[in-house]
Backbone as CSV, one residue per row, in Angstrom:
resi,resn,N_x,N_y,N_z,CA_x,CA_y,CA_z,C_x,C_y,C_z
1,UNK,112.803,41.408,186.692,112.056,40.241,186.124,112.621,38.979,186.628
2,UNK,112.118,37.938,186.820,112.558,36.685,187.243,113.446,36.119,186.263
3,UNK,114.606,35.362,186.732,115.348,34.655,185.724,114.748,33.583,185.071
4,UNK,114.957,33.289,183.786,114.248,32.180,183.082,115.267,31.050,183.158
5,UNK,114.560,29.881,183.317,115.468,28.724,183.635,115.517,27.982,182.291
6,UNK,116.736,27.549,181.907,116.849,26.750,180.683,116.354,25.315,180.876
7,UNK,115.746,24.854,179.928,115.122,23.475,179.945,116.154,22.507,179.382
8,UNK,116.401,21.422,180.132,117.223,20.368,179.543,116.476,19.417,178.770
9,UNK,116.717,19.325,177.512,116.066,18.398,176.689,116.726,16.928,176.693
10,UNK,117.803,16.726,177.481,118.232,15.479,177.548,119.418,15.255,176.482
11,UNK,119.541,16.335,175.572,120.773,16.011,174.492,121.846,16.828,174.896
12,UNK,122.990,16.282,174.657,124.347,16.928,174.944,124.714,17.700,173.573
13,UNK,125.343,18.771,173.798,125.915,19.477,172.697,127.145,18.870,172.211
14,UNK,127.291,18.850,170.869,128.399,18.116,170.337,129.784,18.536,170.699
15,UNK,130.044,19.849,170.749,131.329,20.309,171.005,131.622,20.935,172.374
16,UNK,130.674,20.776,173.354,130.908,21.195,174.613,130.930,20.090,175.680
17,UNK,131.888,20.152,176.599,132.064,19.184,177.683,131.045,19.605,178.847
18,UNK,130.577,18.561,179.490,129.624,18.793,180.562,130.553,19.280,181.675
19,UNK,129.880,20.160,182.573,130.694,20.754,183.715,131.120,19.642,184.635
20,UNK,130.442,18.525,185.000,130.878,17.565,185.819,132.036,16.746,185.263
21,UNK,132.418,16.878,184.040,133.648,16.281,183.436,134.797,17.176,183.577
22,UNK,134.583,18.552,183.795,135.554,19.469,183.865,136.088,19.787,185.238
23,UNK,135.266,19.920,186.166,135.531,20.298,187.502,135.743,19.047,188.331
24,UNK,136.432,19.199,189.481,136.685,18.295,190.465,135.331,18.142,191.428
25,UNK,134.663,17.086,191.231,133.400,16.853,192.019,133.569,16.635,193.515
26,UNK,134.820,16.443,193.928,135.010,16.136,195.287,135.496,17.542,196.025
27,UNK,135.463,18.727,195.248,135.849,19.973,195.865,134.821,20.372,196.860
28,UNK,135.273,21.057,197.953,134.281,21.460,199.012,133.164,22.382,198.587
29,UNK,133.509,23.286,197.459,132.480,24.102,196.956,131.341,23.383,196.235
30,UNK,131.697,22.153,195.489,130.613,21.354,195.042,129.727,20.790,195.982
31,UNK,130.392,20.382,197.031,129.537,19.731,198.237,128.649,20.769,198.893
32,UNK,129.191,22.115,198.787,128.296,23.176,199.426,127.039,23.471,198.587
33,UNK,127.367,23.379,197.202,126.235,23.684,196.231,125.160,22.629,196.351
34,UNK,125.472,21.410,196.869,124.460,20.312,196.979,123.684,20.512,198.356
35,UNK,124.292,21.247,199.321,123.742,21.410,200.572,122.649,22.555,200.704
36,UNK,122.860,23.562,199.777,121.925,24.580,199.795,120.632,24.295,199.220
37,UNK,119.526,24.789,199.622,118.193,24.728,199.162,117.986,25.770,198.096
38,UNK,118.258,25.673,196.957,118.402,26.828,195.934,116.850,27.225,195.651
39,UNK,115.961,26.348,195.806,114.475,26.815,195.484,113.961,27.635,196.554
40,UNK,114.262,27.203,197.771,113.830,28.147,198.973,114.458,29.378,198.889
41,UNK,115.735,29.444,198.515,116.528,30.853,198.506,115.951,31.562,197.348
42,UNK,115.621,30.867,196.250,114.874,31.775,195.155,113.444,32.245,195.546
43,UNK,112.839,31.514,196.247,111.474,32.019,196.763,111.687,33.171,197.725
44,UNK,112.523,33.115,198.631,112.810,34.076,199.544,113.256,35.455,198.858
45,UNK,113.995,35.429,197.779,114.559,36.560,196.967,113.517,37.071,195.994
46,UNK,112.482,36.256,195.703,111.641,36.642,194.550,110.935,37.962,194.698
47,UNK,110.659,38.532,195.830,109.991,39.848,195.955,111.017,41.058,195.493
48,UNK,112.201,40.695,195.400,113.105,41.712,194.937,113.350,41.695,193.446
49,UNK,112.716,40.958,192.748,112.699,40.945,191.223,111.550,41.781,190.590
50,UNK,111.777,42.613,189.769,110.811,43.538,189.118,109.979,42.662,188.174
51,UNK,108.651,43.119,187.963,107.912,42.382,187.102,108.051,42.551,185.628
52,UNK,108.704,43.787,185.194,109.051,44.011,183.918,110.458,44.466,183.766
53,UNK,111.001,44.341,182.517,112.311,44.775,182.193,113.122,43.490,181.934
54,UNK,114.489,43.617,181.978,115.468,42.611,181.566,115.303,41.446,182.521
55,UNK,115.450,40.141,181.931,115.284,38.929,182.807,116.509,39.006,183.795
56,UNK,116.181,38.532,184.877,117.180,38.505,186.075,118.332,37.472,185.732
57,UNK,119.374,37.575,186.461,120.509,36.773,186.402,120.154,35.573,187.241
58,UNK,120.558,34.374,186.986,120.305,33.201,188.014,120.988,33.263,189.181
59,UNK,120.291,32.990,190.301,120.660,33.047,191.620,122.013,32.263,191.836
60,UNK,122.134,31.213,191.321,123.355,30.381,191.408,124.581,31.057,190.959
61,UNK,124.381,31.784,189.769,125.534,32.486,189.247,126.019,33.700,190.166
62,UNK,124.943,34.429,190.576,125.198,35.569,191.516,125.982,35.097,192.785
63,UNK,125.465,34.156,193.397,125.979,33.678,194.656,127.369,33.067,194.452
64,UNK,127.677,32.456,193.251,128.879,31.774,193.089,129.947,32.924,192.799
65,UNK,129.500,34.004,192.104,130.452,35.141,191.825,130.844,35.780,193.098
66,UNK,129.793,36.021,194.004,130.050,36.646,195.230,131.028,35.844,196.103
67,UNK,130.740,34.492,196.125,131.723,33.662,196.911,133.163,33.627,196.269
68,UNK,133.342,33.504,195.023,134.528,33.721,194.497,135.327,35.061,194.759
69,UNK,134.401,36.036,194.685,135.082,37.383,195.052,135.529,37.408,196.553
70,UNK,134.683,36.958,197.346,134.963,36.813,198.689,136.252,36.111,199.001
71,UNK,136.403,35.000,198.341,137.624,34.109,198.617,138.797,34.629,197.960
72,UNK,138.677,35.679,197.208,139.793,36.264,196.514,140.274,35.767,195.134
73,UNK,139.386,34.757,194.664,139.696,34.093,193.404,139.311,34.959,192.174
74,UNK,138.495,35.921,192.467,138.082,36.763,191.334,138.435,38.116,191.544
75,UNK,139.166,38.651,190.591,139.618,40.094,190.596,138.603,40.886,189.723
76,UNK,137.932,41.856,190.459,137.038,42.776,189.682,137.501,44.172,189.832
């Protein structure tokens, strides 16, 4: 099943910091995430999602975890 996208209503949560306030926005991985065409990648992989069942995991999360694992930053 395709992943569902969370809608941003423009309100910040009271006790959560925004990600751009936590991470270094000048890091090369942040730049890489801006270069990728995420919508095109999602369209390309869409045939591999089932029509029924549990909702899928967001593509950016899967790609990020694979990249961290490849770089040796994530121990699984």
